[in-house]
C-alpha angles and dihedrals in degrees: 000000000000112000124210113244093250095051115122114202115186121194106204130198126196121185106142098129132347103331122082108205138173129183140174118221121191115196090331096315122114111238096172139358119184125181129188112199124205116231093178093088096060094082091055097048093238145029115301105207098211093049090047094055091047091052091050089056090053095044107039100079095046092045094049090046091052092048092050094047093046090052093046091239133149123202091254090057094063115103098188141347123233125194140177106264098174159051114016145073105334096221092050092047091051092059093054093041094050092049093047093048092048092048094047092049094045094048094037093232130136121275120225122197114207132199107228096220093048086053091055088056094048091049084088089071094059091083105357139050112221114196116245129273098042136153122235126196106205112197125174143135091282106026142044114180143151110220129193109214115199095167140343092287102020108086133151125196107225097184144344142183118287093206132359120019118232092253091049090052091052092050094046093050089048089055090052088054092052095249119149123254126299089039101168095084090048092054087053091050095049093040089067088064097047144072111261091201097049096095125025121220125180125262115217117247105214128162123265111330099341120128133206126182102168090090096058090045091053092044091054091048094054091042093054093045091053095045095047090055087061096040122012090202095050095115094049092048095046104028097122094047092046091051092047092049094048093047091048091053095048095043092046090052091052094046094047091058093042092051090050093050092048092050094045093048095040090231124146100177105091133175138178127207142170131066096298090056084079088067108116093214092055093045091051093047092049092048093048093046090048091054091047096048101031096250124162101227126207124193121171120228112272095256090057094048097065122061107297140149095237090074089049089051096050089050090047089052093056091044089051090054088050093048092241102153132159128222127225092268092070113117131195119252132203088215129026136173121238 
């Protein structure tokens, strides 16, 4: 394949948690996006960091190879390599960072360090073109944030959770209900069959755009303990209604804060991103609210909501255009400021 002189091909690496992913982005268009999931964590009911980093070491070469072949790329065609620098599991991040650094040095191409949560926001631009400024609600297993996006690289976090993330709350409640890991998608599935008003759980009352989900998690725990003392089969008999009520509470909490931010900022272009943005209850609530308030709503395709290298690549593309490169001294970080 002969590339035009102005062609920008970004090889992107994502390894922040338990998915090893590689993608190739050409001038902002996704040519390939491969993800290797890790089933080993299911038996433990959550991600085991050491096992995750070992799996990344096994998966990264095959995944990169598949992404390059699928995109029809050779090593000499790559213009730059982008990787997730933060935040995430430090051992997992190290695998991706070491590969990216080695590749960049061997191929003599620029290195681009990417913030994982900023990449979730920019995942919207893979197939859509939100109008600036827009608000993005990023919801995942580790983060819940409302972000003001003024441009591709100018973002401000308006508020975040002070304890559990929304996805973490879903998974922990699922574990209380005896559902297998990851339980969040199962709560979504069963919620569609239940009554969201059957059981009432508290919504946190935090200032401004701050979230808290530890309260609803604790409330569900005490509720289940009390009910199972009266009826040992309470969960089995009421599973759908419990799931629907929990999902209603969490989604309502998210939407209340998002509505406030949109009103305060006078912004009507609204997006959601992150793994929990695949939740059908949240998508429905966002769509209905958008129709009610005249919002223009943006929701990335499912494969770009979960952790993936395509979102790292699209972020790397805009950072390349801006000349935002990293040197070989860059190190991954479990936590990082915006």
